N, CA, C and O atoms as CSV, one atom per row, in Angstrom:
chain,resi,resn,atom,element,x,y,z
A,1,MET,N,N,5.155,130.212,-76.575
A,1,MET,CA,C,4.443,130.317,-75.322
A,1,MET,C,C,5.419,129.976,-74.196
A,1,MET,O,O,6.079,128.937,-74.238
A,2,PRO,N,N,5.510,130.838,-73.202
A,2,PRO,CA,C,6.416,130.556,-72.073
A,2,PRO,C,C,5.981,129.301,-71.310
A,2,PRO,O,O,4.804,128.943,-71.289
A,3,LEU,N,N,6.946,128.657,-70.697
A,3,LEU,CA,C,6.688,127.406,-69.980
A,3,LEU,C,C,5.659,127.601,-68.868
A,3,LEU,O,O,4.810,126.736,-68.654
A,4,THR,N,N,5.725,128.720,-68.163
A,4,THR,CA,C,4.779,128.939,-67.061
A,4,THR,C,C,3.341,129.044,-67.576
A,4,THR,O,O,2.417,128.550,-66.930
A,5,HIS,N,N,3.144,129.680,-68.729
A,5,HIS,CA,C,1.802,129.773,-69.299
A,5,HIS,C,C,1.314,128.405,-69.751
A,5,HIS,O,O,0.146,128.065,-69.563
A,6,PHE,N,N,2.202,127.624,-70.344
A,6,PHE,CA,C,1.848,126.289,-70.794
A,6,PHE,C,C,1.447,125.404,-69.619
A,6,PHE,O,O,0.445,124.693,-69.700
A,7,LEU,N,N,2.206,125.434,-68.537
A,7,LEU,CA,C,1.888,124.627,-67.362
A,7,LEU,C,C,0.592,125.086,-66.701
A,7,LEU,O,O,-0.185,124.267,-66.212
A,8,ALA,N,N,0.365,126.388,-66.690
A,8,ALA,CA,C,-0.892,126.904,-66.141
A,8,ALA,C,C,-2.076,126.461,-66.998
A,8,ALA,O,O,-3.137,126.139,-66.463
A,9,LEU,N,N,-1.911,126.442,-68.298
A,9,LEU,CA,C,-2.964,125.996,-69.201
A,9,LEU,C,C,-3.288,124.524,-68.958
A,9,LEU,O,O,-4.460,124.148,-68.915
A,10,ILE,N,N,-2.269,123.696,-68.801
A,10,ILE,CA,C,-2.493,122.278,-68.508
A,10,ILE,C,C,-3.223,122.123,-67.177
A,10,ILE,O,O,-4.151,121.322,-67.068
A,11,ALA,N,N,-2.811,122.881,-66.172
A,11,ALA,CA,C,-3.457,122.805,-64.858
A,11,ALA,C,C,-4.918,123.221,-64.940
A,11,ALA,O,O,-5.769,122.602,-64.301
A,12,LEU,N,N,-5.225,124.254,-65.711
A,12,LEU,CA,C,-6.612,124.696,-65.855
A,12,LEU,C,C,-7.466,123.662,-66.582
A,12,LEU,O,O,-8.631,123.470,-66.233
A,13,VAL,N,N,-6.908,123.002,-67.577
A,13,VAL,CA,C,-7.655,121.963,-68.293
A,13,VAL,C,C,-7.954,120.789,-67.363
A,13,VAL,O,O,-9.064,120.257,-67.375
A,14,ILE,N,N,-6.983,120.386,-66.567
A,14,ILE,CA,C,-7.194,119.294,-65.614
A,14,ILE,C,C,-8.222,119.699,-64.564
A,14,ILE,O,O,-9.073,118.892,-64.190
A,15,LEU,N,N,-8.154,120.925,-64.089
A,15,LEU,CA,C,-9.128,121.427,-63.116
A,15,LEU,C,C,-10.534,121.460,-63.703
A,15,LEU,O,O,-11.493,121.074,-63.034
A,16,ALA,N,N,-10.666,121.918,-64.950
A,16,ALA,CA,C,-11.979,121.970,-65.605
A,16,ALA,C,C,-12.547,120.569,-65.800
A,16,ALA,O,O,-13.747,120.359,-65.622
A,17,ALA,N,N,-11.705,119.615,-66.161
A,17,ALA,CA,C,-12.166,118.237,-66.337
A,17,ALA,C,C,-12.635,117.657,-65.002
A,17,ALA,O,O,-13.673,116.999,-64.934
A,18,GLY,N,N,-11.878,117.900,-63.964
A,18,GLY,CA,C,-12.271,117.424,-62.646
A,18,GLY,C,C,-13.572,118.054,-62.166
A,18,GLY,O,O,-14.426,117.374,-61.596
A,19,LEU,N,N,-13.718,119.342,-62.398
A,19,LEU,CA,C,-14.944,120.035,-62.009
A,19,LEU,C,C,-16.140,119.501,-62.779
A,19,LEU,O,O,-17.218,119.327,-62.211
A,20,THR,N,N,-15.958,119.243,-64.051
A,20,THR,CA,C,-17.038,118.692,-64.870
A,20,THR,C,C,-17.470,117.321,-64.368
A,20,THR,O,O,-18.663,117.045,-64.239
A,21,LEU,N,N,-16.496,116.468,-64.085
A,21,LEU,CA,C,-16.837,115.141,-63.555
A,21,LEU,C,C,-17.513,115.232,-62.193
A,21,LEU,O,O,-18.468,114.504,-61.921
A,22,TRP,N,N,-17.024,116.116,-61.346
A,22,TRP,CA,C,-17.622,116.267,-60.021
A,22,TRP,C,C,-19.057,116.761,-60.125
A,22,TRP,O,O,-19.934,116.255,-59.426
A,23,LEU,N,N,-19.312,117.747,-60.991
A,23,LEU,CA,C,-20.674,118.247,-61.161
A,23,LEU,C,C,-21.597,117.191,-61.748
A,23,LEU,O,O,-22.764,117.108,-61.365
A,24,ALA,N,N,-21.089,116.381,-62.673
A,24,ALA,CA,C,-21.907,115.326,-63.269
A,24,ALA,C,C,-22.284,114.276,-62.224
A,24,ALA,O,O,-23.432,113.835,-62.175
A,25,VAL,N,N,-21.340,113.880,-61.403
A,25,VAL,CA,C,-21.623,112.897,-60.356
A,25,VAL,C,C,-22.545,113.493,-59.302
A,25,VAL,O,O,-23.460,112.822,-58.825
A,26,TRP,N,N,-22.313,114.735,-58.941
A,26,TRP,CA,C,-23.114,115.400,-57.911
A,26,TRP,C,C,-24.564,115.583,-58.346
A,26,TRP,O,O,-25.481,115.453,-57.535
A,27,SER,N,N,-24.771,115.886,-59.627
A,27,SER,CA,C,-26.136,116.115,-60.109
A,27,SER,C,C,-26.855,114.825,-60.470
A,27,SER,O,O,-28.052,114.851,-60.757
A,28,GLY,N,N,-26.157,113.707,-60.463
A,28,GLY,CA,C,-26.802,112.430,-60.696
A,28,GLY,C,C,-26.843,112.006,-62.154
A,28,GLY,O,O,-27.550,111.058,-62.496
A,29,ILE,N,N,-26.109,112.678,-63.011
A,29,ILE,CA,C,-26.060,112.263,-64.414
A,29,ILE,C,C,-25.284,110.954,-64.495
A,29,ILE,O,O,-24.182,110.847,-63.958
A,30,PRO,N,N,-25.859,109.960,-65.168
A,30,PRO,CA,C,-25.109,108.700,-65.306
A,30,PRO,C,C,-23.811,108.922,-66.075
A,30,PRO,O,O,-23.766,109.714,-67.016
A,31,LEU,N,N,-22.777,108.230,-65.677
A,31,LEU,CA,C,-21.480,108.393,-66.326
A,31,LEU,C,C,-21.548,107.974,-67.796
A,31,LEU,O,O,-20.834,108.530,-68.631
A,32,ALA,N,N,-22.399,107.001,-68.115
A,32,ALA,CA,C,-22.561,106.577,-69.508
A,32,ALA,C,C,-23.143,107.705,-70.357
A,32,ALA,O,O,-22.767,107.853,-71.520
A,33,ALA,N,N,-24.047,108.497,-69.800
A,33,ALA,CA,C,-24.621,109.624,-70.540
A,33,ALA,C,C,-23.557,110.687,-70.794
A,33,ALA,O,O,-23.507,111.268,-71.878
A,34,LEU,N,N,-22.729,110.940,-69.826
A,34,LEU,CA,C,-21.639,111.905,-69.998
A,34,LEU,C,C,-20.644,111.407,-71.040
A,34,LEU,O,O,-20.152,112.185,-71.857
A,35,LEU,N,N,-20.350,110.117,-71.012
A,35,LEU,CA,C,-19.447,109.524,-71.986
A,35,LEU,C,C,-20.043,109.623,-73.392
A,35,LEU,O,O,-19.327,109.945,-74.340
A,36,PHE,N,N,-21.336,109.353,-73.539
A,36,PHE,CA,C,-21.998,109.439,-74.841
A,36,PHE,C,C,-21.990,110.874,-75.362
A,36,PHE,O,O,-21.756,111.098,-76.549
A,37,ALA,N,N,-22.239,111.834,-74.500
A,37,ALA,CA,C,-22.226,113.240,-74.912
A,37,ALA,C,C,-20.835,113.667,-75.354
A,37,ALA,O,O,-20.686,114.396,-76.335
A,38,THR,N,N,-19.827,113.220,-74.639
A,38,THR,CA,C,-18.446,113.551,-75.000
A,38,THR,C,C,-18.059,112.934,-76.335
A,38,THR,O,O,-17.446,113.592,-77.176
A,39,LEU,N,N,-18.415,111.676,-76.527
A,39,LEU,CA,C,-18.111,111.001,-77.780
A,39,LEU,C,C,-18.845,111.641,-78.951
A,39,LEU,O,O,-18.277,111.805,-80.031
A,40,SER,N,N,-20.108,112.003,-78.737
A,40,SER,CA,C,-20.889,112.653,-79.794
A,40,SER,C,C,-20.278,114.000,-80.169
A,40,SER,O,O,-20.146,114.311,-81.353
A,41,ALA,N,N,-19.912,114.786,-79.191
A,41,ALA,CA,C,-19.302,116.089,-79.474
A,41,ALA,C,C,-17.984,115.926,-80.213
A,41,ALA,O,O,-17.680,116.706,-81.115
A,42,SER,N,N,-17.207,114.932,-79.847
A,42,SER,CA,C,-15.943,114.684,-80.519
A,42,SER,C,C,-16.163,114.291,-81.978
A,42,SER,O,O,-15.452,114.764,-82.864
A,43,LEU,N,N,-17.142,113.433,-82.227
A,43,LEU,CA,C,-17.436,113.029,-83.603
A,43,LEU,C,C,-17.951,114.190,-84.438
A,43,LEU,O,O,-17.560,114.345,-85.595
A,44,ILE,N,N,-18.824,115.006,-83.862
A,44,ILE,CA,C,-19.358,116.158,-84.592
A,44,ILE,C,C,-18.245,117.133,-84.946
A,44,ILE,O,O,-18.183,117.623,-86.074
A,45,LEU,N,N,-17.368,117.419,-83.994
A,45,LEU,CA,C,-16.259,118.327,-84.280
A,45,LEU,C,C,-15.317,117.755,-85.321
A,45,LEU,O,O,-14.798,118.491,-86.161
A,46,THR,N,N,-15.088,116.437,-85.276
A,46,THR,CA,C,-14.217,115.808,-86.266
A,46,THR,C,C,-14.834,115.902,-87.654
A,46,THR,O,O,-14.148,116.232,-88.621
A,47,TRP,N,N,-16.128,115.612,-87.752
A,47,TRP,CA,C,-16.779,115.654,-89.065
A,47,TRP,C,C,-16.815,117.059,-89.641
A,47,TRP,O,O,-16.700,117.235,-90.854
A,48,THR,N,N,-16.973,118.059,-88.787
A,48,THR,CA,C,-16.996,119.425,-89.315
A,48,THR,C,C,-15.607,119.860,-89.770
A,48,THR,O,O,-15.489,120.675,-90.685
A,49,ARG,N,N,-14.563,119.334,-89.152
A,49,ARG,CA,C,-13.194,119.662,-89.579
A,49,ARG,C,C,-12.821,118.949,-90.858
A,49,ARG,O,O,-12.126,119.517,-91.700
A,50,VAL,N,N,-13.272,117.705,-91.024
A,50,VAL,CA,C,-12.943,116.925,-92.205
A,50,VAL,C,C,-13.627,117.517,-93.432
A,50,VAL,O,O,-13.082,117.473,-94.534
A,51,GLY,N,N,-14.820,118.071,-93.240
A,51,GLY,CA,C,-15.575,118.628,-94.354
A,51,GLY,C,C,-14.930,119.859,-94.977
A,51,GLY,O,O,-15.301,120.243,-96.086
A,52,ARG,N,N,-14.005,120.468,-94.317
A,52,ARG,CA,C,-13.399,121.703,-94.837
A,52,ARG,C,C,-12.273,121.424,-95.777
A,52,ARG,O,O,-11.660,122.355,-96.300
């Protein structure tokens, strides 16, 4: 992967994370609920990968 594509990918991931946090704060979702959802999704994805 060329360096420019890699840097653009990193920039897009950071932008998406920032947008997600901004939308969560703007809509009034508690940060603890967002943290719990993120942790749950991470655990579910980990368990589905380990099972293979």
